Wavefront OBJ file of the C-alpha trace (Angstrom):
o trace
v 82.454 104.030 129.303
v 85.271 106.318 130.451
v 84.729 108.134 133.739
v 84.650 111.551 132.048
v 82.111 110.280 129.495
v 79.969 108.918 132.324
v 80.090 112.207 134.224
v 79.145 114.153 131.107
v 76.355 111.737 130.207
v 74.517 112.140 133.511
v 74.647 115.926 133.319
v 76.773 116.536 136.400
v 79.247 119.370 136.748
v 82.558 118.912 134.998
v 85.411 118.046 137.319
v 87.831 120.296 135.452
v 89.122 123.485 137.008
v 88.056 125.425 133.896
v 84.425 124.401 134.311
v 84.369 125.270 138.001
v 85.855 128.687 137.115
v 82.930 129.284 134.757
v 80.366 128.308 137.366
v 81.853 130.115 140.365
v 83.489 133.493 140.627
v 83.548 134.500 144.295
v 84.942 133.301 147.620
v 87.650 131.291 145.858
v 90.234 132.438 148.410
v 88.576 130.487 151.229
v 90.511 127.333 152.104
v 88.301 124.535 153.482
v 91.194 122.138 154.092
v 90.839 120.340 157.438
v 88.017 122.668 158.497
v 85.485 121.174 160.896
v 81.746 121.597 160.444
v 81.744 123.999 163.395
v 84.518 126.088 161.839
v 82.703 126.195 158.503
v 79.508 127.345 160.233
v 81.439 130.068 162.022
v 82.976 131.216 158.737
v 79.546 131.440 157.103
v 77.989 133.139 160.125
v 80.808 135.687 160.174
v 80.646 136.425 156.458
v 84.093 135.019 155.688
v 82.486 132.696 153.166
v 79.073 131.393 152.175
v 77.506 128.066 151.256
v 78.077 128.938 147.606
v 81.649 129.832 148.442
v 82.178 126.502 150.140
v 80.926 124.697 147.038
v 83.398 126.687 144.946
v 86.275 125.948 147.302
v 85.601 122.201 147.435
v 85.109 122.025 143.667
v 88.465 123.694 143.229
v 90.159 121.078 145.408
v 88.361 118.246 143.636
v 89.436 119.570 140.251
v 93.070 120.068 141.307
v 93.624 116.883 143.255
v 90.926 114.320 142.495
v 90.500 114.520 138.727
v 93.916 115.960 137.947
v 97.148 116.092 139.929
v 97.327 113.009 142.167
v 93.993 111.846 140.666
v 92.535 110.079 143.681
v 89.344 109.298 141.717
v 87.297 109.450 144.907
v 84.473 111.690 143.634
v 82.436 109.854 141.038
v 80.005 112.618 140.049
v 79.097 116.137 141.100
v 75.621 117.465 141.736
v 74.630 120.136 139.177
v 71.996 121.392 141.635
v 74.597 122.120 144.338
v 75.246 125.787 143.370
v 71.535 126.642 143.301
v 70.931 124.739 146.529
v 73.777 126.648 148.177
v 72.486 130.028 146.969
v 69.033 129.256 148.353
v 70.555 128.308 151.701
v 72.572 131.550 151.731
v 69.355 133.520 151.196
v 67.716 131.643 154.053
v 70.693 132.435 156.280
v 70.376 136.138 155.443
v 66.704 135.940 156.384
v 67.639 134.338 159.717
v 66.099 130.992 158.839
v 68.606 128.223 159.492
v 67.400 124.715 158.738
v 69.725 122.980 161.191
v 73.303 122.285 162.230
v 74.313 121.333 158.675
v 72.959 124.496 157.041
v 75.145 125.118 153.979
v 77.554 122.248 154.708
v 78.718 120.267 151.611
v 78.470 116.495 152.052
v 79.519 113.702 149.683
v 77.415 110.528 149.648
v 78.514 107.056 148.601
v 77.055 106.136 145.231
v 74.957 103.256 146.482
v 72.660 105.705 148.311
v 69.788 107.184 146.325
v 69.396 110.950 145.969
v 66.830 113.026 144.102
v 69.505 115.068 142.329
v 70.048 114.497 138.585
v 72.641 111.854 139.398
v 72.196 108.094 139.015
v 72.747 105.703 141.897
v 75.171 103.269 140.277
v 76.766 101.145 143.034
v 79.776 101.568 140.725
v 78.197 99.382 138.037
v 77.413 100.295 134.436
v 74.243 98.238 134.844
v 72.837 101.052 137.036
v 74.407 103.960 135.144
v 70.949 105.404 134.310
v 69.124 104.592 137.541
v 67.516 107.822 138.753
v 65.796 107.637 142.136
v 64.165 109.835 144.819
v 65.969 110.654 148.047
v 66.733 107.837 150.430
v 65.435 108.773 153.902
v 68.963 109.499 155.143
v 69.546 111.874 152.197
v 66.251 113.607 152.903
v 67.240 114.049 156.542
v 70.552 115.613 155.511
v 68.757 118.101 153.241
v 66.206 118.918 155.932
v 69.092 119.912 158.211
v 70.496 122.196 155.502
v 73.251 120.029 154.028
v 74.221 120.469 150.394
v 74.759 117.164 148.637
v 77.900 118.011 146.699
v 78.124 114.737 144.800
v 78.518 110.981 144.867
v 81.619 109.080 145.979
v 83.249 106.322 143.970
v 83.188 102.920 145.683
v 84.152 99.310 145.376
v 81.634 98.061 142.830
v 78.542 96.473 144.378
v 79.984 97.396 147.788
v 82.812 94.868 147.353
v 80.426 91.925 147.150
v 81.099 90.687 143.634
v 84.420 88.832 143.636
v 86.579 86.831 146.030
v 89.669 88.566 144.575
v 88.404 92.128 144.375
v 90.595 95.208 144.488
v 89.025 97.627 146.969
v 88.049 100.983 145.548
v 87.666 99.827 141.939
v 84.427 100.192 140.007
v 83.533 99.837 136.361
v 82.068 103.335 136.398
v 84.749 105.186 138.356
v 88.003 103.252 138.107
v 90.403 102.889 141.044
v 90.114 105.074 144.157
v 93.492 105.794 145.769
v 94.491 106.206 149.402
v 94.617 109.840 150.522
v 98.016 109.309 152.185
v 99.708 107.438 149.349
v 98.083 107.098 145.943
v 99.800 103.743 145.397
v 98.144 102.313 148.508
v 94.788 100.621 148.923
v 91.980 102.929 150.145
v 90.255 99.829 151.604
v 86.645 98.773 151.978
v 83.733 99.521 149.714
v 83.354 103.127 151.006
v 86.777 103.894 149.534
v 85.719 107.084 147.774
v 83.934 108.401 150.859
v 87.104 107.784 152.878
v 89.552 109.373 150.455
v 87.300 112.368 149.724
v 86.743 113.210 153.392
v 90.424 112.702 154.263
v 91.542 114.930 151.374
v 89.068 117.697 152.311
v 86.988 117.371 149.158
v 83.928 117.802 151.402
v 83.072 118.675 154.973
v 82.156 115.065 155.672
v 81.059 111.939 153.841
v 78.514 109.168 154.166
v 79.599 105.554 153.731
v 77.841 102.242 154.136
v 78.942 99.067 155.847
v 77.998 95.425 155.696
v 81.269 94.207 157.192
v 84.099 96.717 157.562
v 83.219 99.123 154.767
v 82.929 102.196 156.991
v 85.582 101.364 159.579
v 88.255 99.990 157.270
v 88.457 102.863 154.726
v 88.137 105.353 157.579
v 91.059 103.920 159.523
v 93.169 103.483 156.363
v 92.520 107.118 155.410
v 93.046 108.667 158.843
v 89.389 109.318 159.619
v 86.788 108.782 162.278
v 84.336 106.232 160.905
v 81.150 105.508 162.839
v 78.977 102.445 162.150
v 75.713 102.858 164.077
v 73.649 100.060 165.550
v 71.933 98.383 162.600
v 68.455 99.874 162.288
v 69.292 103.281 163.750
v 69.709 104.664 160.205
v 67.094 103.699 157.622
v 68.354 101.313 154.954
v 65.627 102.272 152.494
v 67.057 103.669 149.282
v 70.451 102.006 149.761
v 71.556 99.305 147.301
v 71.496 96.229 149.570
v 73.727 93.315 150.425
v 72.153 92.158 153.690
v 69.363 94.052 155.490
v 70.509 92.183 158.631
v 73.928 93.856 158.507
v 73.714 96.889 156.198
v 73.880 100.396 157.624
v 75.039 103.841 156.571
v 77.186 106.074 158.751
v 79.410 109.171 158.765
v 83.100 109.286 157.803
v 84.676 112.502 159.071
v 87.903 114.084 160.254
v 86.670 114.468 163.854
v 84.399 112.625 166.259
v 82.363 115.789 166.796
v 81.570 116.045 163.080
v 80.693 112.347 162.948
v 78.344 112.795 165.906
v 76.657 115.815 164.313
v 75.931 113.898 161.120
v 74.953 110.703 162.944
v 72.360 112.564 164.994
v 70.843 113.955 161.784
v 70.600 110.719 159.789
v 69.463 108.589 162.763
v 65.798 107.617 162.834
v 65.800 107.446 166.633
v 67.855 109.044 169.432
v 71.369 107.678 169.920
v 71.738 105.858 173.244
v 73.895 107.650 175.836
v 73.274 105.507 178.901
v 73.808 107.138 182.308
v 76.624 109.459 181.213
v 74.599 112.403 179.903
v 74.573 113.468 176.264
v 77.525 115.865 176.057
v 80.614 114.793 174.117
v 82.831 117.413 175.723
v 81.722 116.934 179.330
v 82.110 113.163 179.201
v 85.101 111.677 181.021
v 86.492 108.160 180.874
v 87.157 107.882 184.612
v 85.793 104.563 185.826
v 84.691 103.395 182.380
v 85.658 99.744 181.961
v 87.298 98.935 178.628
v 87.951 95.354 177.590
v 91.180 95.025 175.598
v 91.391 92.169 173.126
v 94.643 90.252 172.763
v 96.588 91.352 169.692
v 96.676 89.173 166.565
v 99.925 87.316 165.970
v 100.441 88.859 162.551
v 100.059 92.450 163.773
v 102.352 94.986 162.140
v 104.986 96.302 164.588
v 103.954 99.885 163.880
v 100.330 99.098 164.632
v 101.292 97.303 167.849
v 103.366 100.283 169.008
v 100.602 102.801 168.326
v 98.076 100.555 170.058
v 100.236 100.453 173.204
v 100.289 104.256 173.118
v 96.511 104.425 172.663
v 95.918 102.081 175.583
v 98.135 104.259 177.760
v 96.163 107.351 176.762
v 92.874 105.712 177.734
v 94.300 104.533 181.060
v 95.684 108.008 181.653
v 92.175 109.393 181.254
v 90.977 107.153 184.088
v 89.550 104.204 182.146
v 89.835 100.796 183.780
v 91.606 98.548 181.274
v 90.589 94.874 181.425
v 92.541 92.286 179.397
v 90.311 89.858 177.517
v 90.923 86.865 175.298
v 89.433 86.525 171.843
v 86.468 84.127 172.245
v 86.886 80.638 170.787
v 83.542 81.094 169.034
v 85.075 83.771 166.790
v 86.986 81.015 164.979
v 83.627 79.661 163.769
v 82.367 82.913 162.249
v 83.873 82.436 158.797
v 82.190 79.044 158.441
v 78.757 80.697 158.627
v 79.151 84.338 157.592
v 79.640 84.205 153.813
v 76.916 81.602 153.385
v 74.400 83.794 155.205
v 75.347 86.829 153.118
v 74.975 84.903 149.857
v 71.389 83.947 150.674
v 70.520 87.431 151.929
v 72.130 89.173 148.975
v 70.261 87.140 146.371
v 66.912 87.859 148.003
v 67.539 91.545 148.634
v 69.184 92.417 145.301
v 66.395 90.666 143.368
v 63.848 92.757 145.268
v 65.854 95.937 144.695
v 66.358 95.424 140.964
v 62.695 94.520 140.470
v 61.710 97.879 141.971
v 63.820 100.016 139.612
v 62.529 101.761 136.490
v 62.697 99.211 133.669
v 63.345 101.982 131.135
v 66.521 102.896 133.005
v 67.841 99.544 134.268
v 67.725 96.384 132.141
v 68.788 93.685 134.647
v 65.778 92.783 136.789
v 67.351 89.861 138.674
v 70.749 88.723 139.910
v 70.868 86.206 137.050
v 70.347 89.005 134.522
v 72.972 91.111 136.311
v 75.492 88.282 135.934
v 74.605 88.090 132.219
v 75.062 91.877 131.900
v 78.559 91.651 133.347
v 79.434 88.803 130.982
v 78.195 90.867 128.045
v 80.284 93.866 129.190
v 83.299 91.933 130.432
v 85.823 94.323 128.854
v 84.487 97.047 131.134
v 83.065 95.203 134.136
v 85.276 92.115 134.482
v 88.602 93.553 133.381
v 90.132 93.589 136.898
v 88.295 90.810 138.750
v 85.387 88.444 138.261
v 81.954 87.869 139.786
v 82.429 84.660 141.748
v 80.322 85.912 144.676
v 77.440 86.797 142.357
v 77.580 83.328 140.852
v 77.657 81.633 144.278
v 74.708 83.730 145.455
v 72.691 82.826 142.365
v 73.002 79.140 143.317
v 71.342 79.781 146.700
v 67.701 79.086 147.370
v 65.303 81.171 149.468
v 66.130 82.192 153.038
v 63.636 79.590 154.229
v 66.145 76.856 153.246
v 67.252 74.697 156.169
v 70.893 75.376 155.269
v 70.370 79.101 155.733
v 68.276 78.793 158.894
v 70.831 76.524 160.612
v 73.731 78.650 159.414
v 72.130 81.822 160.764
v 71.581 80.185 164.141
v 75.230 79.112 164.243
v 76.376 82.579 163.222
v 74.273 84.313 165.862
v 75.644 81.991 168.527
v 79.289 82.372 167.469
v 79.339 86.119 167.004
v 76.808 87.299 169.550
v 75.715 85.002 172.408
v 79.139 83.374 172.848
v 81.035 86.298 171.364
v 80.341 89.990 171.845
v 77.609 89.530 174.452
v 79.954 87.521 176.673
v 82.857 89.923 176.147
v 80.704 92.880 177.182
v 79.293 91.270 180.333
v 81.820 92.942 182.633
v 82.914 95.964 180.615
v 81.385 99.044 178.997
v 83.432 99.007 175.801
v 85.752 96.783 173.793
v 89.041 97.962 172.286
v 91.297 96.645 169.528
v 93.569 97.972 166.773
v 91.698 98.924 163.605
v 94.217 98.082 160.913
v 97.744 97.611 159.749
v 99.231 100.159 157.338
v 97.550 100.096 153.926
v 98.914 97.557 151.452
v 99.784 98.435 147.858
v 96.969 98.404 145.311
v 97.269 95.022 143.620
v 94.860 94.214 140.765
v 96.594 90.849 140.235
v 96.167 89.342 143.721
v 93.424 91.641 144.953
v 93.154 92.798 148.567
v 95.505 91.329 151.153
v 94.687 93.147 154.391
v 97.267 92.023 156.918
v 98.928 93.405 159.985
v 96.229 94.159 162.545
v 92.623 94.088 161.326
v 90.006 94.177 164.074
v 88.092 91.007 164.939
v 85.619 92.905 167.102
v 84.829 95.282 164.225
v 83.870 92.331 162.031
v 81.868 90.758 164.831
v 80.079 94.056 165.506
v 79.161 94.332 161.841
v 77.702 90.823 161.727
v 75.809 91.166 165.006
v 74.629 94.731 164.405
v 76.496 96.312 167.343
v 77.779 99.897 166.977
v 81.480 100.459 166.348
v 83.834 103.340 165.681
v 87.410 103.849 164.548
v 89.517 106.830 165.644
v 92.978 107.793 164.326
v 95.866 106.633 166.511
v 98.752 108.025 164.443
v 100.954 107.128 161.491
v 103.370 104.282 160.876
v 105.630 104.644 157.826
v 103.499 107.648 156.897
v 100.276 105.609 156.799
v 97.321 105.926 159.203
v 96.480 103.428 161.927
v 93.366 103.602 164.092
v 91.804 102.048 167.156
v 88.374 100.414 167.192
v 85.811 100.723 169.977
v 82.661 98.575 170.203
v 79.795 98.605 172.673
v 76.318 97.148 173.160
v 73.488 97.721 170.717
v 71.749 101.089 171.012
v 74.563 102.593 173.081
v 75.777 104.636 170.096
v 76.014 107.861 172.065
v 78.262 106.306 174.699
v 80.533 105.057 171.936
v 80.824 108.547 170.451
v 81.532 110.030 173.890
v 84.346 107.567 174.575
v 85.797 108.094 171.100
v 85.776 111.857 171.594
v 87.473 111.507 174.985
v 90.260 109.470 173.384
v 90.547 111.832 170.423
v 90.776 114.852 172.721
v 93.502 113.288 174.854
v 95.533 111.645 172.076
v 95.226 114.298 169.329
v 96.721 111.631 167.071
v 95.312 112.433 163.638
v 97.852 113.676 161.093
v 96.403 115.209 157.930
v 97.485 113.910 154.518
v 99.902 116.055 152.546
v 99.965 116.047 148.765
v 100.622 118.519 145.988
l 1 2 3 4 5 6 7 8 9 10 11 12 13 14 15 16 17 18 19 20 21 22 23 24 25 26 27 28 29 30 31 32 33 34 35 36 37 38 39 40 41 42 43 44 45 46 47 48 49 50 51 52 53 54 55 56 57 58 59 60 61 62 63 64 65 66 67 68 69 70 71 72 73 74 75 76 77 78 79 80 81 82 83 84 85 86 87 88 89 90 91 92 93 94 95 96 97 98 99 100 101 102 103 104 105 106 107 108 109 110 111 112 113 114 115 116 117 118 119 120 121 122 123 124 125 126 127 128 129 130 131 132 133 134 135 136 137 138 139 140 141 142 143 144 145 146 147 148 149 150 151 152 153 154 155 156 157 158 159 160 161 162 163 164 165 166 167 168 169 170 171 172 173 174 175 176 177 178 179 180 181 182 183 184 185 186 187 188 189 190 191 192 193 194 195 196 197 198 199 200 201 202 203 204 205 206 207 208 209 210 211 212 213 214 215 216 217 218 219 220 221 222 223 224 225 226 227 228 229 230 231 232 233 234 235 236 237 238 239 240 241 242 243 244 245 246 247 248 249 250 251 252 253 254 255 256 257 258 259 260 261 262 263 264 265 266 267 268 269 270 271 272 273 274 275 276 277 278 279 280 281 282 283 284 285 286 287 288 289 290 291 292 293 294 295 296 297 298 299 300 301 302 303 304 305 306 307 308 309 310 311 312 313 314 315 316 317 318 319 320 321 322 323 324 325 326 327 328 329 330 331 332 333 334 335 336 337 338 339 340 341 342 343 344 345 346 347 348 349 350 351 352 353 354 355 356 357 358 359 360 361 362 363 364 365 366 367 368 369 370 371 372 373 374 375 376 377 378 379 380 381 382 383 384 385 386 387 388 389 390 391 392 393 394 395 396 397 398 399 400 401 402 403 404 405 406 407 408 409 410 411 412 413 414 415 416 417 418 419 420 421 422 423 424 425 426 427 428 429 430 431 432 433 434 435 436 437 438 439 440 441 442 443 444 445 446 447 448 449 450 451 452 453 454 455 456 457 458 459 460 461 462 463 464 465 466 467 468 469 470 471 472 473 474 475 476 477 478 479 480 481 482 483 484 485 486 487 488 489 490 491 492 493 494 495 496 497 498 499 500 501 502 503 504 505 506 507 508 509 510 511 512 513
């Protein structure tokens, strides 16, 4: 099914400029490009625009740049209820009844998160192209705070957990997402559409999900702040699963402040701020101890240079920089990690599929999903295969001795002898986030070289919070830094990230015509 046919079949708004002209007629002069949530609220409060006007402005950008023009293919489907939702919120504003800090703010959600709008939750797969679901708790929390769910973001199919040679950002439903800074470059991670759409100002902010790197990697590759909360802070209900032990949703935004606003809304419990208060702007890095991991040998020279600059900025703000070595136990992570995910994926995806409406979704098990892909190989398997699915199907239950021993080894390598030891004498850990984005390569698949963060992967596996913040451009492509801290210290992480962002002012917006 072609992307346009899919969009039409689910009843969502057309992505063409002509259709958006028919739907909207006012406030088209407002430019939302690079506008923060605070700036958008000020514009609505001052009458410069409205929630309905914001929808019109973002739809115009999506039509011009995502579906036509550069064709980033980041927005998979648009919510036909968005205009009416926005009008209702505008009426509430006029009556002096604001729902919350996101009142009238358009948000794009990754299409593995369920919403009650007339849009399916596809995980990028044609197997779920008719799966209509109620709001996931995080979507309900966004609406309760006044957000308008503008649409669903394209993603790496099945959150990049289908093939060992996958091409990040590709899905059978949506095609290939492209990097916001260079359409020939890889957008990275499974939250590729969330990253490109937020970077290109197709929304005020986006929601991604991460099992291992799928918030941080596309955020850093697309010049964004990406925040992965402590696992469990955001409800995983209503999110197509890989591993409940690792899965979490989180915000992908152009500023730390916007990420913090959204994180506080979708969190099920207060974010931990430690002894430093709760203010992002009042927080200072003076005396904060930051452990700096040794750089990987294959780091890209541009990444290394920007990282040196970032370290100097943090030191200049009064942070105490402590050099640390990468733990030996990290070398053992790969031996355990994939195996654990295979077991967990089989169990969780079987449960998820069994709970869907049988009249909408035919595959009820992983085995049937594999058979579906084989039967639709000209659409689903045209770029890469389903080796991970097939390996997972061979796994037994999570009570198997192989899984139990592997999990114990993984916990020891990544946590007890890894992050927990590293954080014994410091408040935060620091590393580069990424090298410059590689070219999209459907033949070889992803080849992420040049500076990926070991602590980001460890934090994902162990459930620690992590964040990436832009550190600048090398060869015109974004590079970020990664910060990690202890579980349930999410607020402290956001404070430190904001302090760095404020001092470095390193983000450069993408430019395209």
